[in-house]
Every structure is written in structure tokens, then in C-alpha cells.
C-alpha positions as CSV (number, residue, x, y, z in Angstrom):
1,M,5.7,119.7,18.2
2,I,6.8,119.3,14.6
3,Q,10.4,120.3,15.3
4,R,10.9,117.0,17.1
5,I,12.1,114.1,15.0
6,Q,9.6,111.7,16.6
7,S,6.8,113.8,15.2
8,V,8.1,113.3,11.7
9,Y,8.4,109.5,12.4
10,L,4.9,109.4,13.7
11,L,3.6,111.4,10.7
12,I,5.2,108.8,8.4
13,A,3.6,106.0,10.4
14,I,0.2,107.8,10.1
15,I,0.7,107.9,6.3
16,A,1.8,104.3,6.2
17,S,-1.2,103.0,8.2
18,G,-3.9,105.6,7.3
19,I,-3.5,106.8,3.8
20,L,-1.4,104.3,1.8
21,P,-3.6,101.3,2.4
22,I,-6.4,103.1,0.4
23,F,-4.2,103.3,-2.7
24,L,-2.0,100.2,-2.5
25,P,-3.4,96.7,-3.1
26,L,-2.7,93.8,-0.7
27,Y,-2.4,91.2,-3.5
28,T,-3.6,90.5,-7.0
29,L,-5.6,87.4,-7.9
30,S,-4.8,85.3,-10.9
31,N,-7.7,86.8,-12.8
32,G,-6.2,90.3,-12.5
33,E,-8.5,91.5,-9.7
34,E,-6.7,93.6,-7.0
35,V,-7.7,92.9,-3.4
36,S,-7.4,95.9,-1.1
37,F,-7.7,96.0,2.7
38,M,-11.3,97.2,2.4
39,D,-12.4,93.6,1.5
40,N,-11.8,92.4,5.0
41,I,-13.4,94.2,8.0
42,A,-10.6,93.1,10.4
43,F,-7.9,94.8,8.2
44,V,-10.0,97.9,8.0
45,I,-10.5,98.1,11.8
46,L,-6.8,97.4,12.6
47,F,-5.5,100.0,10.0
48,V,-7.9,102.6,11.2
49,F,-7.1,101.9,14.9
50,S,-3.4,102.1,14.1
51,A,-3.7,105.4,12.3
52,T,-5.9,106.8,15.1
53,L,-3.5,105.7,17.8
54,S,-0.6,107.3,15.9
55,I,-2.5,110.6,15.6
56,I,-3.3,110.5,19.4
57,T,0.4,109.8,20.1
58,L,1.5,112.7,17.8
59,F,-0.7,115.2,19.7
60,S,0.4,114.0,23.2
61,Y,3.9,115.4,22.7
62,K,3.9,117.0,26.2
63,K,3.5,113.6,27.9
64,R,6.5,111.6,26.8
65,K,5.8,108.5,28.9
66,K,2.3,108.3,27.5
67,Q,3.7,108.7,24.1
68,F,6.2,105.8,24.7
69,V,3.4,103.5,25.9
70,L,1.0,104.3,23.0
71,N,3.8,103.7,20.5
72,R,4.5,100.3,22.1
73,L,0.8,99.5,21.9
74,N,0.7,100.6,18.3
75,I,3.7,98.4,17.5
76,I,1.9,95.4,19.0
77,L,-1.2,96.3,17.0
78,N,0.8,96.4,13.8
79,L,2.5,93.0,14.6
80,I,-1.0,91.5,15.0
81,L,-2.0,93.0,11.6
82,L,1.2,91.6,10.0
83,G,0.4,88.2,11.6
84,L,-3.1,88.3,10.1
85,F,-1.6,89.1,6.6
86,V,0.8,86.1,7.0
87,Y,-2.0,83.9,8.2
88,R,-4.2,84.9,5.3
89,L,-1.4,84.2,2.8
90,L,-0.6,80.8,4.2
91,N,-4.3,79.7,4.2
92,L,-5.0,80.6,0.6
93,S,-4.9,77.8,-1.9
94,G,-1.4,78.4,-3.3
95,E,-0.4,80.0,-6.6
96,S,-3.7,79.0,-8.2
97,E,-5.5,81.9,-6.6
98,I,-2.9,84.6,-5.9
99,S,-0.6,85.6,-8.7
100,E,1.2,88.6,-7.2
101,K,1.6,90.0,-3.7
102,G,1.3,93.8,-3.4
103,I,3.2,96.4,-1.5
104,G,0.2,96.8,0.8
105,M,1.3,93.7,2.7
106,F,4.5,95.5,3.9
107,L,2.8,98.6,5.3
108,P,2.7,97.2,8.8
109,V,6.4,96.6,8.6
110,I,7.0,100.2,7.5
111,S,4.8,101.4,10.3
112,I,6.6,99.3,12.9
113,V,10.0,100.6,11.8
114,F,9.0,104.2,12.1
115,L,7.2,103.7,15.4
116,S,10.3,102.1,16.8
117,L,12.4,105.0,15.6
118,A,9.9,107.4,17.3
119,N,10.1,105.4,20.5
120,R,13.9,105.7,20.4
121,A,13.6,109.5,20.0
122,V,11.1,109.8,22.8
123,K,13.4,107.8,25.1
124,K,16.3,110.2,24.1
125,D,14.1,113.2,25.0
126,E,13.1,111.6,28.3
127,D,16.8,110.9,29.2
128,L,17.7,114.5,28.3
129,V,15.0,115.9,30.5
130,K,16.1,113.6,33.4
131,S,19.7,114.7,33.0
132,A,18.8,118.4,33.0
133,D,16.7,117.8,36.2
134,R,19.7,116.3,38.0
135,L,21.7,119.4,37.3
136,R,19.3,121.7,39.0
């Protein structure tokens, strides 16, 4: 399980969507108050669901097709989360309210990148198994 590169990619995606949002702020208001993902229930649900889906995908290593589909679903989920972040930033009242955007806004992008790399590795494994089956 862990010797496969997609397991490492999925572990990084789990860290990016499950652990890092707790410590990294989304943005900082002009009065110095840091806003985390815990302030919005939609962000909490999407981050937890993304981390849970990554954990399920990590432990379904024997079913490569299921892993591929779950990764795609998780990528779509992270794109929705990224869209909510962009929507939230565009609807805020300009620079008068937000003074600094935090690294927490880019966590879905990091997760999408590593999920895509994991999908590529799963596809390689599936192609390798299919080519070995042809030789039999």
C-alpha cells in the first residue's frame, strides 16, 4: 500500500485538506483578525468530506478503478471548494475589509495537484496490469 507512489500523493492530499486548514488562515481582516475555515460551515463540510474521501481512496488500493473514480470525485469537490473561495473573495467589499489573503486559500489547489498525480499513477498501474494480463 504505502510503497506505491499514489499512496504518498494521497497522503499529501489528506494533509492538505484535513490537517493544514486547521492551522492556516484563509485571510486576515484589516483589523488584524484571522479568519479560518471554521467560520463558515460550508468550508468545514467540504474540507472534511474531501479529507474523508481521500482516506477512503487511500485504503481502497486493491480496487484501482474505484480509486480512480473517487479521486476524480475528490478533484471536483476541491474545484467546488476553490470556486466558493473565489466567490467569497469577489463578494467582499474590497480592500476595506480584507487586508491580506492567507495560504489557506490555496489548499484546494495543492490538493487538486496531488490528486491528479495520484490519478496518473493509478492509471499507470492499471495499464501495467492490463499489459501483464495480455501476456498470459
